[in-house]
VODOVEX-754965 format. One record per atom (N, C-alpha, C, CB): residue in one letter; x, y, z. Coordinates in steps of 0.05 Angstrom, whole numbers, plus 5000, padded with zeros to 4 digits. Glycine has a CB too. Example, Ala and Ser with C-alpha at 12.3 -4.5 7.8 and 13.67 -1.06 7.14 Angstrom:
A526448865156;A524649105156;A526449345156;A522649115181;S525749555142;S527349795143;S525850015157;S528249885114;
***
This chain:
M501449755004;M499450005001;M501850234995;M497450075033;E500750474984;E502250704987;E501350905006;E502350824963;F503050935017;F502551085041;F502751425037;F504550985061;E504951435012;E504751675003;E501751834993;E506551654982;R500351704984;R498251834975;R496151794992;R497751764950;K496351705019;K495151745037;K492251605034;K495352005041;P492251335034;P489351145030;P487451135042;P489450915031;L485751145035;L483151125047;L482450875044;L481251305038;I482550705067;I481550435074;I478650405081;I482950325095;G476950245063;G473650275070;G473650025092;G471050205037;M471650055114;M471849795124;M468849685110;M472249775162;V469049345108;V467549135112;V466449075135;V468648965106;H464449195145;H463449095170;H461848725174;H461049345175;L462448545181;L461248285172;L458648275190;L463348015177;K457248135175;K454248085197;K455047855211;K450748015180;P453847775231;P454747635253;P455947315246;P452347635274;L457547235244;L458546935226;L458346705247;L462146935211;P457946465229;P457046235241;P458246185269;P457646025223;G457146115288;G458646055318;G458646315332;G461945935317;S457146575331;S456946755340;S453946745349;S457946935324;Y453746915377;Y451846895382;Y448947075367;Y452446925405;L449347205353;L446947365335;L446947225307;L447647735329;Y448746975301;Y448646895275;Y445346805269;Y450946655270;G445146915240;G442546855232;G441446665217;G441847015224;G443746405210;G443146215200;G444046125166;G440646265205;N444346395158;N444146405127;N447446495122;N441346645114;F449046315118;F451346405109;F452446585085;F452246225108;D450546465068;D450246565036;D450946925040;D446346475021;D448346995058;D447647215059;D449947385071;D445347205071;V451547335098;V453747425104;V456147455080;V454447265124;I456447275060;I457847295042;I456547455024;I458647075034;E454647465012;E454047644993;E453947985000;E451547554985;S452948015029;S453048265041;S455448375044;S451948275064;A457348215055;A459948245056;A461548345027;A460847975067;L461348175000;L462248284978;L460848504961;L462748094964;K458348624968;K456948794961;K458149074969;K454548724969;D458849064999;D460349275006;D461949305001;D460749325021;A464049124992;A467149114984;A467149184955;A468548804989;K464849124944;K464549184911;K464149554907;K461148984896;T462149624921;T461149854927;T463950054932;T459049814953;L465749964952;L468150144954;L470150124934;L469550104979;E469849894921;E472049934896;E471550084879;E472749744882;E468050114870;E467250374856;E467350604861;E465450394851;A466750614885;A467650854894;A470251024889;A467650824915;G472450834891;G474650904889;G476550894910;G474551084881;F476050734932;F477350794958;F480050634948;F475650664988;D482050594962;D484450494959;D485150244971;D485950674967;A483350134989;A484249845001;A481949785016;A486949815021;I480949545031;I479049525040;I480349335068;I476949435020;M478549325094;M478749195117;M476349045121;M479349365139;V476848865132;V474448625136;V474848565168;V474948295114;E472348625182;E472848565209;E469748445212;E473848855229;N470248255231;N467548055243;N465848305262;N469047715270;F465248475254;F463948695276;F461748625285;F463348965267;G460148385269;G457348315281;G457248185305;G455848145265;D460047995314;D459947765336;D460547855354;D461347545335;V458348065361;V457948115392;V457047895409;V455948315397;P457747855432;P458747985449;P461747815447;P456948005477;F464447945437;F466347885430;F468447745445;F466848055422;P469147535434;P471447375458;P473547555455;P472747025451;K475847445470;K478547565466;K480447455445;K479947545490;Y479547225445;Y480347065417;Y477846795407;Y483846885424;V478146825375;V475746715367;V476546435363;V474346845343;D474146245364;D474545935358;D474745885327;D472045755372;K475445675323;K475845525301;K473245495280;K476745255312;T470645555284;T468345585268;T468545825265;T465845515276;T469246065281;T470346355267;T471646355246;T472046495280;V474246265250;V476746255226;V475946165203;V479146065232;A474145975205;A473945835178;A472345955166;A473245575177;A469446035176;A467846255165;A468646515152;A466546315182;F470446665169;F472946925165;F473646835143;F475646975186;T474946655141;T477046515113;T474546605089;T477746035116;A472946455089;A471846355068;A470246635058;A470046075076;V469546835072;V468147145075;V470947255051;V468147335119;A472947225072;A475347425058;A476247365029;A478147425076;K475747035026;K477046944999;K475047024983;K477846644995;A472747044985;A471047134970;A471047434962;A469047054980;I472047584979;I472547924975;I474947884956;I473348145007;R476747754960;R479547684955;R479147664924;R480847404971;D477647464915;D476547404888;D475047594870;D474847214891;G473547694884;G471847894881;G471848164875;G470847884896;V475248324885;V475648564888;V478248644884;V474748634908;D479148754868;D482048824865;D482749024883;D482848904838;L482749084903;L484249164915;L485749124949;L483449334909;P487949214952;P489249114977;P487349035002;P491249334986;L487748845011;L485648745028;L487148665058;L484148475012;G485948805075;G486048785107;G484348625121;G485649035120;I485848465147;I483948295166;I484148395187;I484448025169;N482048445204;N481948545235;N479348285245;N480648965240;V481248165268;V479147925284;V479248005306;V479947615285;L476248115311;L475848175339;L475847965359;L473548315341;R476548015390;R477148255397;R479748345393;R476648285420;N481848125394;N485048185390;N485947915379;N486948275421;D484847805366;D485947595348;D487847585330;D484347515336;G490647695335;G491547815313;G492947475296;G494048105322;L492947275312;L494747065297;L492246985282;L496646805317;A489646945288;A487446875270;A487547035247;A484846895283;A488247325251;A487847515228;A490847485218;A486947855237;Y492647365223;Y494847345206;Y494647075189;Y497447365222;S493646865200;S493146625191;S491146655169;S492346445212;I489146805169;I487446835148;I488347015127;I485046905156;A489947195142;A490847405116;A493047225098;A492647725130;Y494247035112;Y496846915102;Y495246655075;Y499046735135;A493246635088;A491346405065;A489946425046;A489646265073;V489046725043;V487646875023;V488947025013;V485647015031;K492047065019;K493347235007;K492347555010;K493447144983;A492147635036;A491747945037;A494148095043;A489648025059;D493848365050;D495748495050;D496648635078;D495348635030;F494548645090;F495448815119;F493648575140;F493749245122;I493648725167;I492348585181;I491948825208;I493948275186;R489448835228;R489849065245;R489648875277;R487049325237;V491748985292;V491248825324;V491448985336;V492748615338;N488549005357;N487549235370;N490449285396;N483849155385;V491249055407;V493349045425;V495548935422;V492748965444;L496649015412;L499848865396;L502048885422;L501449125361;S501849085432;S503649135464;S502249275489;S506349345459;G502549235510;G501249275538;G499249125538;G500349555545;V497649385553;V495049275570;V492849365567;V495049275596;A490249325557;A488049475561;A485849415573;A487249525544;Y484549575585;Y482249455599;Y479549485588;Y482049535624;T478749225577;T476049295553;T474049175570;T476049125516;D471249095557;D468749015558;D469548725560;D466849115532;Q471448595544;Q472348355548;Q474048255568;Q473248295530;G474248465585;G476348445604;G478948515599;G476448215612;V481048425618;V483648535610;V484648365586;V485648545634;I486048575567;I487348415545;I490548495544;I485848475515;E492548285541;E495548365540;E495348265511;E498048195562;G498048465508;G498848475481;G500348215474;G500548735476;I499748105446;I500647875440;I503247915413;I497947695433;A504848145419;A506848185404;A509147875400;A508148445419;Y509647795415;Y511247595413;Y510647355402;Y512047545432;E508247315410;E506647035389;E505747105360;E503246925404;L505147385359;L505247435329;L508147395316;L504247735323;A510047505327;A512547505316;A513747245306;A514147615335;K512947065324;K513946775322;K511746695299;K513846575353;L509446755291;L507346605267;L508946855244;L502546645275;R509347025247;R510147135227;R512947055210;R510147365236;K514746975228;K517546825225;K516446565209;K519246735257;L513946395219;L514246105212;L513246165182;L512245875231;L511146375183;L509746355154;L510646655142;L506046305156;Q512346685127;Q513846965121;Q511646975104;Q517247005109;S511247295104;S509747405080;S511047725079;S505947385086;K509247835065;K509548085058;K507648275068;K509748095034;I505148095093;I503748185104;I503948425126;I503048025109;K502848725124;K504448895142;K502148915172;K505149255123;V503048935189;V501648905218;V500949235223;V504048745246;F498949215226;F497449505235;F496749505263;F494649565219;A498249735284;A497449635312;A496349865328;A499849485327;D494249845343;D493050035355;D494850155379;D490249935363;V494650415383;V495750505409;V493150645420;V498450705407;H492950535447;H491050615459;H488550575447;H491450825465;V487850315439;V485350265416;V482550335437;V485249855402;K480750435418;K478250505429;K477950235440;K475950625410;H474350295454;H474350145472;H474850025496;H474550085466;A476450225504;A478550145521;A478850315546;A481050155505;V480150275565;V481350425589;V484450395584;V480350295620;H485650565587;H489050585586;H490050755607;H490350715559;F492250605622;F494050765645;F496850855631;F494850545674;G496750705613;G499850815607;G500451065588;G501450575592;D502751175593;D503051395572;D502951395547;D504951505574;F501151555530;F500551505501;F503051525484;F498351695490;E505051635489;E508351665475;E509651435486;E510351945485;D510051285510;D511651045510;D509650795499;D512950995541;S507250815505;S505950595487;S506250565460;S503450615488;L506550805449;L507250825419;L510150735409;L506951115411;R511450815428;R514850735420;R514750425428;R517850935443;D513450395448;D513850075454;D512049805428;D512050045492;T510650015421;T509049805397;T510549785371;T505949925387;V511950055365;V513450015342;V515449905347;V513950185330;E517449975369;E520549875371;E520349605389;E522750115387;R518649495403;R518749265424;R516249125411;R518349365459;G514549235395;G512649055381;G512849025358;G510449105382;L514249135341;L515249145305;L512749125293;L517348865290;A511249405301;A508449485278;A509849575264;A505849685282;D508449565232;D508649675206;D508449885212;D507049605186;A505749915218;A504450205221;A503050255245;A502450265200;I501850385260;I499950515276;I498050595269;I500550665287;V495750575291;V493050655289;V492250795311;V491350465285;V490751015301;V491051235332;V487051325321;V494851665329;S485551265346;S482851235350;S481551435365;S482350995361;G478451405362;G477151585377;G476251365398;G474851765361;R474951495418;R474751295447;R472651055437;R473151495479;A471151085412;A469050845403;A468650845374;A466050875416;T467050665361;T467150625342;T465850885327;T466250395341;G466651015306;G465451285297;G465851505306;G463351295297;K468151535331;K468451805345;K470451835338;K468251845372;P470452135335;P473352245321;P475152205337;P473652535312;V478052235330;V480752175346;V481152465354;V483552035327;D482552435377;D484452725384;D486052765371;D485852775407;V485553085357;V487153185342;V490153185353;V486053415337;E490153315375;E493453315393;E494553105395;E493553385424;K493252885399;K494152565402;K494952555373;K491552305411;L493152575350;L493952435330;L496552615321;L491552395311;A497252865320;A499453005319;A502052985327;A499053155325;L501252875356;L503452795369;L504752495364;L502752835395;A502852355353;A503452085338;A504952125318;A501151935327;K504252245293;K505852355273;K508352475279;K504352525261;K508652635299;K511152695316;K513152585316;K510852705337;I512152345329;I514952155339;I514951885327;I515052105373;S512251795313;S512551545300;S514251515274;S510051455293;P516751285275;P518051235249;P516251085231;P520651095253;V513951005234;V512350895219;V509351005210;V512350695230;P508250905186;P506451105178;P504151125204;P505251015148;V502051295209;V500551375229;V498051345208;V501351655245;V495751225224;V493051155206;V491151245222;V492450835198;V489151425220;V486651395232;V484851185236;V485351535224;G483851125266;G482550855254;G478950895258;G483950535275;S478451185271;S475951235276;S475251445268;S475251205297;G472851515265;G471051765262;G472051985239;G470951905291;T473751875219;T474352065194;T471652095181;T476551925170;S470952355166;S468052375155;S468752575140;S465552425172;Y467052675118;Y467952865099;Y468653195120;Y465152875073;D467453175139;D468053425150;D470453495165;D466053485164;N471253255171;N474053295186;N476653225174;N474153145208;L475653065146;L478852995136;L480453135130;L479252875116;Q479653385120;Q481953555111;Q483653715132;Q480853765093;E481853685159;E483753735181;E485353535189;E482653815203;L484553265187;L486853045196;L489252995176;L485552735201;W488053095148;W490353005132;W493053125130;W489652985108;K493553285144;K496553415150;K498053175174;K496153805166;Y496453035187;Y497052965214;Y497452635207;Y494353065239;A495952505189;A495552235183;A497052145152;A492252205183;D497851895157;D498751755130;D496651595114;D501051555135;G494251585132;G492051365124;G489551375144;G493451055126;F487451245129;F485151345145;F482751045145;F483651675126;I482550945159;I480850715160;I478250825171;I482150485178;V476150795146;V473750905146;V471250745145;V473651065127;G469350735172;G467550605169;G464550705177;G468450405179;T463750855196;T461650895197;T460051125179;T461550905219;W462151325173;W461151605156;W459951495131;W463851825146;I461351285118;I460951225093;I458651015090;I463451145081;K456850935115;K454550865116;K452650935106;K454050855131;H450350885101;H447350985092;H446951105118;H444750735083;D445851415119;D445551535136;D447551585159;D443751455141;G450351495149;G452451525173;G452051355196;G452551785184;K450651115191;K450050925213;K451150625207;K446850915218;V453050655224;V454950355225;V453450075213;V455650275261;E450950095223;E448949845219;E448549835188;E445749885236;N448949985178;N447050015147;N449649905121;N445750475138;E448749915099;E450949845089;E452550055073;E450349625074;V454850085057;V456650265057;V454650365025;V460650155058;S454750685027;S453550825019;S454950934992;S452950975040;L454150804960;L456050944940;L456551264938;L454950874914;E454451364944;E454251714946;E456651764964;E451151864962;R456351694990;R457851855010;R460551774999;R457351795043;A460951464999;A464151434998;A465351554968;A465151065001;R463651604952;R464951744931;R465552054942;R463151734904;K464252124954;K464152464960;K466652454972;K461552614981;L467352245000;L469952295009;L472352234991;L470252155033;V471652024975;V474451984955;V474852234935;V474051704934;E473152354932;E472752594919;E475052804933;E469652694923;L473652754953;L475353084978;L478052934977;L473953165026;A479052714986;A481652644985;A482952644960;A481852414996;K481752684928;K482952744911;K483853044911;K481552654891;E481953184922;E482653484919;E484953494935;E480353694930;L485053444964;L487753444978;L489853324970;L487753335000;R489153114951;R492553014948;R493353244925;R493252604933;E491953364911;E493253544893;E494153804905;E491553594870;K492653924929;K493654084934;K495554084955;K492254204934;N496053814960;N498553744981;N500353464963;N496953615021;P501653544938;P503153394926;P505653214947;P504153584905;
***
């Protein structure tokens, strides 16, 4: 992925997968819905896609074999149906499953919510998995990049942000860091984002809350944008991706690239 162009990474939020509490019993519908959103993002001109098991609430810390199998099937359908860089995020913090799925379907990157340190979450205490993921990356060598959150959303953090960022990159070996707001769809703290951009030796990606209204403000501090909520119909995360809203954001990004080559 070319961070020089500050890519827009569109979210494909999966419906509940087999094995999850809210699964509706029709796996074909899960695949078709995901593929439809992915194709809409491609048509709109997004630069990449990230797939996430968003519907699998309540989330476990690490997923079971049923989820891995189902997620892989959906990711493969998207990989075959859409010609964009593909990312995988397995909630709540199963970076090993994400990397395994990415390796199997030839995806390009993964997102890990807690690579280093500790987060206090609605799933309980989640500890970093940097060591275990590094071992897997050594075993299954590839060009898959690891995007790692620093002070991930939907969590409480007691460590210093700057120290956490340095640990995530220098000791966790992240290829890019993700900075988000407090929850899904919530805007990032611009001061925190600016600090991240100032001190990070790797690309800085906004992980939540990017919209048409704030993209220009965030542009000078970020190297990429993961966008989910705003590009959905009516700006509601549970809806399908809106081609009109997605195109509107892409057009703004094009204008910003021309102004800031």
